[in-house]
C-alpha positions in Angstrom: -0.1 0.3 0.0 3.1 2.0 1.3 5.0 1.9 -2.4 1.1 2.6 -4.3 1.1 5.7 -2.4 4.2 6.8 -3.3 4.0 5.6 -7.2 0.7 8.0 -7.2 2.4 11.1 -6.3 4.8 10.6 -8.5 2.6 10.3 -11.6 0.5 13.3 -10.3 3.7 15.9 -10.0 4.7 14.5 -13.0 1.3 15.4 -15.0 1.1 18.8 -13.3 4.7 19.8 -14.1 3.8 18.2 -18.2 0.9 19.9 -18.4 2.1 23.3 -16.9 4.6 22.8 -19.2 2.6 22.5 -22.4 0.3 26.2 -21.1 3.3 28.2 -20.5 4.1 30.4 -23.3 8.0 31.9 -22.4 8.2 35.7 -23.5 10.8 35.4 -25.3 9.7 34.4 -29.2 10.9 31.0 -30.8 13.7 31.6 -33.6 12.5 32.4 -36.8 13.3 29.6 -38.9 14.8 30.1 -41.7 17.0 32.2 -39.6 16.9 36.3 -40.2 18.9 39.0 -39.1 15.7 41.7 -39.6 13.0 40.5 -37.0 10.1 42.9 -37.3 7.5 41.5 -34.8 5.9 44.9 -34.7 5.9 45.7 -38.4 7.3 49.1 -38.1 9.1 48.5 -41.7 7.8 47.7 -45.5 8.7 45.0 -47.4 11.2 47.0 -49.5 12.7 48.5 -46.0 13.3 45.1 -44.4 14.7 43.7 -47.1 17.4 46.4 -48.1 18.3 46.3 -43.9 18.2 42.1 -43.9 20.7 42.6 -47.4 23.2 45.2 -45.0 23.3 42.9 -42.3 24.1 39.8 -43.8 26.3 41.3 -45.6 28.3 42.9 -42.9 28.0 39.5 -41.1 29.6 37.6 -44.2 32.6 40.3 -44.4 33.6 40.6 -40.8 32.1 38.1 -38.8 30.4 40.2 -36.5 26.6 39.6 -36.0 24.2 42.9 -35.9 20.2 41.6 -35.1 17.2 44.1 -35.2 14.2 42.8 -33.5 11.0 45.0 -33.1 8.2 44.1 -30.4 5.0 45.4 -29.8 4.9 45.3 -26.0 6.9 44.5 -23.2 4.1 41.9 -21.5 4.2 38.4 -21.5 0.5 37.8 -23.1 -0.3 34.8 -21.3 1.5 34.9 -17.6 1.1 39.1 -17.8 4.6 39.8 -16.7 6.2 43.1 -17.3 9.8 43.6 -18.5 11.7 46.8 -18.8 13.4 47.3 -22.2 17.2 46.0 -20.4 15.5 42.5 -19.2 13.9 41.9 -22.7 16.8 42.4 -24.9 19.2 40.6 -22.8 16.9 37.7 -22.5 16.5 37.3 -26.6 19.9 37.9 -26.8 21.0 35.2 -25.0 18.2 32.5 -26.3 19.0 33.0 -29.8 23.1 32.9 -29.2 23.3 36.2 -31.3 26.9 36.4 -32.1 30.1 33.4 -32.1 29.9 31.5 -28.8 33.5 32.2 -28.8 34.1 36.0 -30.1 30.9 36.8 -28.2 30.6 39.4 -31.4 27.0 39.9 -31.7 24.6 43.2 -31.7 20.8 43.5 -30.7 19.3 46.9 -31.5 15.5 45.8 -30.0 12.7 48.8 -29.9 9.1 47.9 -28.4 6.4 50.6 -29.2 4.3 49.7 -25.9 6.0 51.7 -23.8 8.1 53.3 -26.4 11.2 51.9 -25.5 15.0 51.0 -27.9 17.9 49.7 -26.7 21.3 48.2 -27.7 22.9 45.1 -26.5 26.8 44.3 -26.8 27.8 41.0 -27.0 30.9 40.8 -24.2 33.4 40.2 -26.8 32.7 43.9 -28.5 32.4 45.4 -25.5 35.7 47.5 -25.8 34.5 48.5 -28.9 31.0 49.7 -28.9 31.1 51.3 -24.9 27.9 52.3 -23.1 28.8 56.1 -23.9 29.0 55.2 -27.7 25.9 53.4 -27.7 23.9 56.0 -26.2 25.1 58.5 -28.3 23.9 56.4 -31.0 20.5 56.3 -29.4 20.3 60.2 -28.2 21.4 61.1 -31.7 20.0 58.3 -34.3 17.5 56.6 -33.1 15.1 58.7 -30.7 15.2 61.5 -33.0 13.9 59.4 -35.7 11.6 57.5 -33.9 9.4 60.3 -32.8 9.1 61.2 -36.2 7.9 57.8 -37.4 11.2 57.6 -39.4 11.7 54.1 -38.5 13.6 53.1 -41.3 16.1 56.5 -41.4 16.8 55.8 -37.3 17.7 52.1 -37.6 19.4 52.7 -41.3 21.6 55.7 -39.6 21.9 53.5 -36.2 23.8 50.4 -38.5 26.2 52.5 -39.9 26.9 54.3 -36.5 27.5 50.8 -35.2 29.6 49.0 -38.2 31.8 52.2 -38.7 32.6 51.7 -34.9 33.3 48.2 -35.6 35.3 48.9 -39.0 37.3 51.5 -37.3 38.1 51.5 -33.3 39.7 54.7 -32.1 43.5 54.5 -31.7 43.0 54.2 -27.4 39.6 51.8 -28.1 42.1 49.7 -30.3 45.4 49.3 -28.1 42.9 48.9 -25.1 41.1 45.7 -27.2 45.0 43.8 -28.2 46.6 44.6 -24.8 46.0 41.0 -23.8 48.0 39.9 -27.3 50.7 41.8 -27.4 54.1 40.4 -26.9 56.4 41.7 -24.2 59.3 43.3 -24.9 62.4 41.9 -23.9 65.5 44.0 -23.1 68.8 42.8 -22.8 71.9 44.6 -20.8 74.9 44.9 -22.9 77.1 45.4 -19.7 76.7 41.5 -19.3 77.4 40.0 -22.9 80.1 37.8 -22.8 83.3 38.6 -23.4 85.4 35.1 -22.9 88.9 33.8 -23.8 88.7 33.8 -28.1 90.5 31.0 -27.8 87.8 29.3 -26.5 85.7 31.0 -29.1 87.5 30.0 -31.9 87.4 25.8 -30.3 83.8 25.9 -30.2 83.4 27.0 -34.1 85.9 24.5 -34.8 84.0 21.6 -32.9 80.5 22.9 -35.0 82.4 22.6 -38.5 84.0 19.3 -38.0 80.6 17.8 -36.6 78.8 19.2 -39.5 81.1 17.8 -41.9 80.5 14.4 -40.3 77.0 14.5 -40.4 77.3 15.2 -43.5 79.2 12.4 -44.6 76.9 10.3 -43.3 74.2 11.4 -44.6 75.9 10.5 -48.1 77.1 7.4 -47.2 73.0 6.3 -46.4 72.1 7.8 -49.4 74.1 5.7 -51.4 72.9 3.1 -50.0 69.5 3.2 -49.9 68.9 6.5 -51.7 67.5 9.7 -50.1 67.8 13.3 -50.0 71.8 13.3 -50.1 73.6 11.2 -52.8 76.6 11.1 -55.1 75.1 13.4 -57.9 74.4 15.9 -55.8 72.7 17.7 -52.4 68.9 17.1 -53.3 66.8 14.3 -54.6 62.9 15.0 -54.9 61.5 11.4 -53.8 58.5 9.1 -54.6 56.3 10.5 -51.9 56.4 14.0 -53.6 56.0 13.0 -56.8 52.4 11.5 -55.4 51.2 14.8 -53.3 52.0 16.8 -56.6 49.9 14.0 -58.4 47.3 13.9 -56.2 46.9 18.2 -56.1 46.8 18.2 -59.5 44.0 15.8 -59.8 42.1 17.3 -56.6 41.6 20.9 -55.1 44.4 22.1 -56.5 43.8 21.5 -60.5 42.2 24.5 -62.8 39.7 22.7 -64.7 38.3 21.6 -61.4 38.1 17.6 -60.6 35.1 16.0 -58.8 36.1 16.7 -55.1 36.1 20.5 -56.4 33.0 20.9 -58.1 31.3 19.1 -55.3 33.1 21.4 -52.9 32.8 24.4 -54.9 28.9 24.0 -55.4 28.6 23.4 -51.7 30.7 26.3 -50.9 28.3 28.4 -53.3 25.1 27.0 -51.9 26.2 27.8 -48.5 26.7 31.3 -49.3 23.6 31.9 -51.1 21.7 30.1 -48.3 23.6 32.4 -45.7 23.2 35.3 -48.0 19.0 34.4 -47.5 18.4 33.7 -44.4 21.0 35.6 -42.1 21.9 32.0 -40.1 25.4 32.8 -39.4 24.3 35.8 -36.9 23.2 33.0 -34.7 26.3 31.4 -33.5 25.4 30.5 -29.0 26.9 33.9 -28.5 26.1 35.6 -24.8 25.8 39.2 -23.4 26.2 40.1 -19.7 24.3 43.7 -20.0 26.9 46.1 -21.7 24.9 49.1 -24.0 22.5 51.6 -23.8 19.0 52.3 -23.5 16.3 55.4 -24.0 13.1 56.3 -24.9 11.3 57.8 -27.6 
């Protein structure tokens, strides 16, 4: 009886959890398929404007690897739970849930706007925070997004913001560039000339003579080995191309490096072209598991 009661309780808990999971609706929308860089859920852009921004962002991603994504929302309130979110919370949730940018580089940028309330946010991936600083994102919002959005010029505001973001990423200031690459700069090693070796010249001559004799002995040994088995050293000359290099050249000429294009090259080239075309039309390269920790800026329009 006791075991039957335990099993019944577990079954009830499982059914309750499954029902709750089925009826619950998350605030963050699923990432649309095919993936797009422009996700205009509130329809602030015309079809031609949408295509223009989409093409620009996809081409920029293909050129630089950096991912810029635009999302517009009707509301910051969950329609099912009625929970209200701030624009900062919504942008952070969308950024991390969709995985904008590369997982390792975290080089994504999310430009989000909502109609109710009227808010706008630039969310920056952790890998671009040094270049796209909070203050610079605030300048874009105050100078490009808010003034245009207040006049209903959504396309103009988004276009100018995208251009400003791309220009900063392509041309970071010298100070920003130095800070961004400081961890990777090699350290300069200085030497003290006063500690230079000033030993007996006879010792140096003996060392040089030993090196010469040693190298000559190695050369003679290799020559003798070559005469017996063939190889790099032989009596007819210093170098002789071994058979495996000829095999490699034959393989290269018949495959990847051939001008006419064998079977491998044709299939590989076709696949690459198809991939590029698919990426250009869908913007799938913008979602690679990137994340953000809250860098960026917000504003009201």
